[in-house]
C-alpha positions as CSV (number, residue, x, y, z in Angstrom):
1,X,46.4,-41.6,-20.9
2,X,45.4,-45.1,-19.7
3,X,48.6,-46.5,-21.2
4,X,50.7,-44.0,-19.4
5,X,49.0,-44.8,-16.1
6,X,49.5,-48.5,-16.6
7,X,53.2,-47.8,-17.4
8,X,53.6,-45.7,-14.2
9,X,52.0,-48.5,-12.1
10,X,54.3,-51.1,-13.6
11,X,57.3,-48.8,-13.1
12,X,56.4,-48.2,-9.4
13,X,55.9,-51.9,-8.8
14,X,59.2,-52.9,-10.5
15,X,61.1,-50.1,-8.8
16,X,59.8,-51.1,-5.4
17,X,60.6,-54.8,-5.8
18,X,64.1,-54.1,-7.1
19,X,64.7,-51.5,-4.4
20,X,63.7,-53.9,-1.7
21,X,66.2,-56.5,-3.0
22,X,69.0,-53.9,-3.2
23,X,68.0,-52.6,0.3
24,X,68.4,-56.1,1.7
25,X,71.8,-56.4,0.1
26,X,72.8,-53.0,1.6
27,X,71.8,-54.2,5.1
28,X,74.2,-57.1,4.8
29,X,77.0,-54.9,3.4
30,X,76.6,-52.4,6.2
31,X,76.6,-55.0,8.9
32,X,79.7,-56.6,7.4
33,X,81.5,-53.3,7.2
34,X,80.5,-52.2,10.7
35,X,81.4,-55.6,12.3
36,X,85.1,-54.7,11.5
37,X,84.9,-51.7,13.7
38,X,86.4,-51.9,17.2
39,X,83.8,-52.4,20.0
40,X,81.1,-53.5,17.5
41,X,78.3,-55.6,19.0
42,X,79.0,-59.3,18.6
43,X,75.9,-60.0,16.6
44,X,77.2,-57.7,13.8
45,X,79.7,-60.5,13.0
46,X,76.8,-63.0,12.7
47,X,75.4,-60.9,9.9
48,X,78.4,-61.9,7.8
49,X,76.9,-65.4,7.5
50,X,73.4,-64.2,6.5
51,X,74.1,-64.2,2.7
52,X,75.5,-67.7,3.0
53,X,72.4,-68.9,4.8
54,X,70.2,-67.3,2.3
55,X,72.1,-68.9,-0.6
56,X,72.1,-72.3,1.1
57,X,68.4,-72.1,2.1
58,X,66.6,-70.2,-0.6
59,X,63.2,-70.4,1.2
60,X,64.8,-68.4,4.0
61,X,65.8,-65.7,1.5
62,X,62.3,-65.6,0.0
63,X,60.8,-65.4,3.5
64,X,63.0,-62.4,4.4
65,X,62.2,-60.7,1.0
66,X,58.5,-61.1,1.4
67,X,58.5,-60.2,5.1
68,X,60.3,-56.9,4.1
69,X,57.7,-56.3,1.4
70,X,54.9,-56.8,3.9
71,X,56.5,-54.6,6.5
72,X,57.3,-51.7,4.1
73,X,54.6,-52.1,1.5
74,X,51.9,-49.7,2.9
75,X,54.3,-46.9,3.8
76,X,56.0,-47.2,0.4
77,X,52.6,-47.2,-1.4
78,X,51.6,-44.0,0.4
79,X,54.9,-42.3,-0.3
80,X,54.9,-43.4,-3.9
81,X,51.4,-42.0,-4.4
82,X,52.5,-38.7,-2.9
83,X,55.5,-38.6,-5.2
84,X,53.3,-39.5,-8.3
85,X,50.5,-37.1,-7.4
86,X,52.8,-34.1,-6.8
87,X,55.3,-35.2,-9.5
88,X,58.1,-35.2,-7.0
89,X,61.2,-36.2,-8.9
90,X,64.1,-35.3,-6.6
91,X,66.5,-38.2,-5.8
92,X,67.1,-36.9,-2.3
93,X,63.4,-37.0,-1.6
94,X,63.0,-40.5,-2.7
95,X,66.0,-41.5,-0.6
96,X,64.3,-39.9,2.4
97,X,61.1,-41.7,1.6
98,X,63.1,-45.0,1.4
99,X,64.7,-44.4,4.8
100,X,61.4,-43.5,6.4
101,X,59.7,-46.6,4.9
102,X,62.6,-48.8,6.1
103,X,62.7,-47.3,9.6
104,X,58.9,-47.6,10.0
105,X,59.1,-51.2,8.9
106,X,61.8,-51.9,11.5
107,X,59.6,-50.3,14.1
108,X,56.7,-52.6,13.1
109,X,58.9,-55.7,13.7
110,X,60.5,-54.2,16.9
111,X,57.8,-51.9,18.5
112,X,59.9,-51.3,21.7
113,X,62.9,-49.9,19.8
114,X,62.7,-46.7,21.8
115,X,63.2,-48.6,25.0
116,X,66.2,-50.7,23.9
117,X,69.3,-48.5,23.3
118,X,71.1,-51.4,21.4
119,X,68.5,-51.2,18.7
120,X,69.4,-47.6,17.7
121,X,72.4,-48.9,15.8
122,X,70.1,-51.4,14.0
123,X,67.6,-48.6,13.2
124,X,70.4,-46.5,11.7
125,X,71.6,-49.4,9.6
126,X,68.1,-50.1,8.3
127,X,67.5,-46.4,7.6
128,X,70.8,-46.2,5.7
129,X,69.8,-49.2,3.6
130,X,66.5,-47.5,3.0
131,X,68.4,-44.5,1.6
132,X,70.1,-46.8,-0.9
133,X,66.8,-48.5,-1.7
134,X,65.2,-45.1,-2.2
135,X,68.0,-44.1,-4.6
136,X,67.5,-47.3,-6.6
137,X,63.7,-46.7,-6.7
138,X,64.4,-43.2,-8.0
139,X,66.6,-44.6,-10.8
140,X,63.9,-46.9,-11.9
141,X,60.6,-45.1,-11.3
142,X,61.1,-41.8,-9.5
143,X,62.8,-39.7,-12.2
144,X,59.7,-39.6,-14.3
145,X,57.1,-39.5,-11.4
146,X,53.8,-38.0,-12.0
147,X,51.9,-36.5,-14.9
148,X,53.4,-33.0,-15.1
149,X,56.4,-32.3,-17.3
150,X,59.3,-30.6,-15.5
151,X,59.1,-26.8,-15.4
152,X,62.3,-26.4,-17.4
153,X,60.8,-28.5,-20.2
154,X,57.5,-26.5,-20.1
155,X,59.5,-23.3,-20.3
156,X,61.6,-24.5,-23.2
157,X,58.5,-25.5,-25.2
158,X,57.0,-22.0,-24.7
159,X,60.0,-20.1,-25.9
């Protein structure tokens, strides 16, 4: 039992760290794709150079990565504990959890997002990248969340 709990803790941690990295990549991909649309805000085009800046200056990339971990860590921990406690294994639920954690992290860094209409697009992009990150988390740790076996498996064992 202790071994299983330690395995779950490790899987949650690894899943979260990989999901944050994939989520940050998704943010850049979304900004690059959306900057090609007509009437896109000018700063969307600046996001095309972000990966280059992160590659040229690795401490900048590490700063962004750790800042994202700090901004989304508590929400993700609460949501992961809920998923583990209730054995929630649906990929769609983990995607919604990822979007909620990413959006709440964005609100922490920009608390007046409701007052600035230009930030709604950014909030949507961040939430969409949270959907991707939640899916990656589900692939790594969410499919086997919790201690209960799925109901189908329990039914098959009884018959």
